[in-house]
N, C-alpha and C positions, 0 to 999 in steps of 0.2 A: 692438850695434846694429842691429836688420832689413835689409835689403839690397831695396831696392822692384825689380820683376820687374813691364817693366809686363802690363797686364791680356790682351792679346794673348802673353807669352809663355810666361803660369803656363796657359794654353788649351794649346797646343801644346804645352806637356812633360805636363802631365795628358791629354795624349790616346795619349800617344805610351808614357808609361809605363799605362793599361791595355790597350793595344793589345800592349804587352807582356808583361803577366800573360797572357791571352787567351790569349796563344801559349806558354806557359809551362804551363798549363792541362791543351791535349787534351793526347791521347794520342799519342807519338810518331806519324810520319809519315801524322795522321791535318790535313787542309787547314781556317781559318779557318772555307770558305767554306764555305754549307748547300751539302748531299749534295739532287746530285739521287734520287727516291724512286721506287722498282719494286716491285710485287708480282712476282715468279715461281711461280708453280701450278707441283709438277712433277704427272709421271700417279700415282703412287701413294706408298706408305710408301716409306722411303730401300731402294734398294741401288743398284748397278754404276754406271748410266745416270746415276749424280745428281753421279760424283763431281765432277768439276768445276766443279758449285754449288758443292756442301759444303766446298773446296780449295781455291777462293776469296775464299771467305767465311773459312772459317779461320787464311787467311792476310795477311787485309785488303788484296789486290787490288782488291776492289768498291771499296771506301772510294780506296784511291790514284787510283782514276781516277774519282772526283768525286758516286760511287752513289750508297745505304742502299739493301741490295736485302731483303725478307723474303722467305723463300725458305721455300713451304708445301707440306708433302708432300700426295697426294693419294687421290681412290680409284679413280681409272681414267681411260684419256687420254679416254673422251665426258665424263665431268662435267665433267675441267677444257677441253676444251673449249667447252662449255655454261660457262660459270662466266666463259673470255675476252671469248665470243663475248655473254653478257649486262652484259658492262661492268665489273666482278665485283671481276674481278683485269686487269693489265694482259698479262704473257707466258703461255702455258702453253708446255710444255716436253707433247709427246703423241707419239704413233705418228702420224707424216702420212699415214700412208692413211689417216686418220676424214676428211680433208680437204675427199676431190672431195667425195664427202655430205652431209657441212656441210654445202657450200655450196652445192650441190641442195637442199636443202634451207630455202636461203636464209641461214645464215653470211654473214656480212663480213670469215673472216678471209683470214688471208695466213703463207706461213712463208718469214720473212727468213733459218735461221739451219739449216740440213743434216748431224748429228752422226753419224749413221748412216746411208748412204748405202744400204744396200743392205737387203735387204726382208728377217727375222727370222723371222715368224712361223712356225709349226712344231707340231706332235703331239711328245708323246714319249710313245716306251712302254718297255718294256723293252728294257732292255740283249740281244743274244743270243735272244730272241725270233723274229728272223726275222720279222721286222712289215718292210720295207722301203719299198714301196711302200703307195701309195694308196688300190689298192682288194684290198690284205694287213686292209684295217680290217672287211671285210666279218664281220658275227657278233661285233663286237666295239663297248663301248661308250668315247665322247669324253665326258669333264667338262670345262667351259669357263664363263664365268660371261656372264651376262644383258651388260651393259657392255663387254664382252672388241672388242677390234679387231678379232679373231677373228665374229666373230655374223656382217657381214654379206657373209659368205663362204664361210660353211661350205658352203651349196647346193653354190653351181659349185666348192668343194675338192670335194667327195662322188663329185657326175656329172663332175670327170674321171676317175675312176676308175674310171666305171659302178655308183655307187652311191648313193643314196639315204635318208633318215634314218626308211624301212620295213628297207634293211640293217645299214645301223650305229644306234645309238640313242646321243642325245646331251643328257648330262643337263647342266641349265643351275641351276647353287648359289650360294649366296653367295662372293661373294670370301673371303668368312673363313673359307670350308667348301672351296673348290676346295685345297689341296694338300690337306688330308685327307684329301677321297675319290682322289683319285690314292693317297695313299703308302700307304693301311689297303688299295688293292688291292678298290676296289670300282670304280673305274673303268681299261680295259685302257689308256688315253689320256689324255692330255691336249696341252688347244690355247691355245699360251700362244706364248712367243717364246725363240731359244735363248739369248737377248743374255740371260736374267733368270732362266728356265729350270732349265736345264740345267746348270748349279752345285747349285745348289737342293739338284736331286734325285741330285743324286749321293753325299749321306749316307745318306741314304737308302731311294732306288728309283733304281741308279742307268743312263742312258735314252737311246735312240738316239732319233734324231729323225726325221721328215718332212716335206721343206715344204711351206710353199703353192707355194711358187717349182714344185714339181713340178706345180701344176694350171695354172702357166705364169702362175699370178699374182703380178704382182709390184711393189711399191711404195717408196719413199723408209721411213726408218728413223725414229728421231726424230728432233726439232726445235724449235725456236721458233714460235710464231706469235704474230699479234699483231690485232685492228681495221686495217682500210684504215685507219680516223679513230684510233686507234692509233699505227700508224707514221707518219702527215701529223704527226701535235701530241709529239708525244715522240722525235722520231728520232734525234739526238742521246744522248739516253737510251741507245734501244736500242741504234746502234751501240757506242756502248762498251762495254755486257751482252755484247756481241758481241765484242769486243777483250776482254774479260778473258775468255772460257770459251772462245777462240782462247789466249791463252796459255798457261791452268788445262790443255784437253785436249791442248797442246804438248805441257808438259812434263810431263805422267804418260804418254805414248806416247814420253818418250823417258826410257823408264826410270825411269820414280817413279811405278808402282804404289802402293808401297803406301803411298806421302806419299796417295795417295787411300781410300787402307782408310782410317787414321789421322785425313784427316783425317773422311770421312761418321760416323767412330765419335765423335770427340767432341762431333757437330752432332749426334748425335743420341744422345746418354748412352741413354738409357731403353728402348735400339729391344734393345740386348744381342744386337748382329748380329757372325754369326759371319764374326770379318776371312778367311777359308778361302773362306767364298763370295761376297762382298767382289771378295775377291782376283780369282777366274774369272771375274764378271761381269762387269768394268770392262777384263781382259785382251782376256773377246769384244765388247765396246761396241765395245774401238780395229781390236779386229779387221773389226769392217762399216762401218768408216768409207768406205769409195772401194769405189764402181763403175767402171767399164772407162770410162765419160765423163766421173770426175773424179779421175780419176789426174794426178799434177800440180796439182790446184786448192789455190786456201786450204781449210782446213776451212773447213767454214759452205758454202762453195760449192756450187750444186747443176746438174743439165745438165737445159736442156729435153731430152738424149735420153731420161733417162729419169722425169722425169713423160710423156710423150710414153708411154713403155710404158707407165706406172703408167695413165694414161687410154685407151687401147687392152685393156688387160686388166681392168678396172674393165669396160670399155663389151663386152666379151664377156663377162666372169660375170656381163654383165645388175644390175651395184650403183650402175651410173649411166648417165643417156643421153647421146647422142653429142651435141658441140654444143661440150664444153669446150675449151679450148687449157691450154698449161702457164704463160701468163701469167697465168688468172686464180687461180692457187696459190700461185704462189711467188715471188719478188723476191733478184738480188743485189745491189740500191744498197747496202745494209749492209758486205757484207764485202770487205774489204781482203787 
């Protein structure tokens, strides 16, 4: 004879069983609660500065924090900046030196985390060539792509060495042709960044560097940006993103660079990336974490002193008009 249960008991038992089934069906470590979705667009095709993003994706750290992150490869910092400003993606990881120029042109973006807080733009030249300072580039040719973070500063950089484009040839090429132009010897110098370019050049054309900072133009390097309205409406999700990225970068800097190399290759297997190049890029990225003003502060925290120096140097270079303040460009509200 069947035992009769009150209807309320049957409903309760069925609900508990269904919930237990759903929990068992989920992958280990994944919450049953809905994940907050964010799209993060990087500056370029995969390279070392993306290690923290790919490591967090590979290890499931975003999911642990309640996030569902779509990580997109980019087509240059300028392109990513434009897509974020247009609302097509929520977050961009870009060269922050482009932010003041974009704000002047009406962009509504704010940097909410700075990872590489020291200027890393440089010109690569043959190692041992004797080209050490800007004025040594007289009569030389330099290759760059039009949307490069270098583009707004080329003339001011040359002028700091008493040069202009009549003295030094500047070749603008498609990003896909950039490396081929340099490694084939069709250009004497490559305008890029220390952190990305030096390890790549090591195999085919070992290079020394002449830094943009030699022209007294300095600004923070890579960090995260979002629209002002996104910072207001998605504050909790963005704060979680920052925390996960702090965790990933701290882990990498604590002697686990190889895990970052493996994560990038696992997340982008079709790219056939050279592990030696990735290793060098990650190590250099870590080297560029701090300035004197950020020592002792949490990773991601940005210094007013650094942004003041950036604005002053950009004004001197004629890249932006006077009247802006550091608070127009960054916030530390999401940094713990």
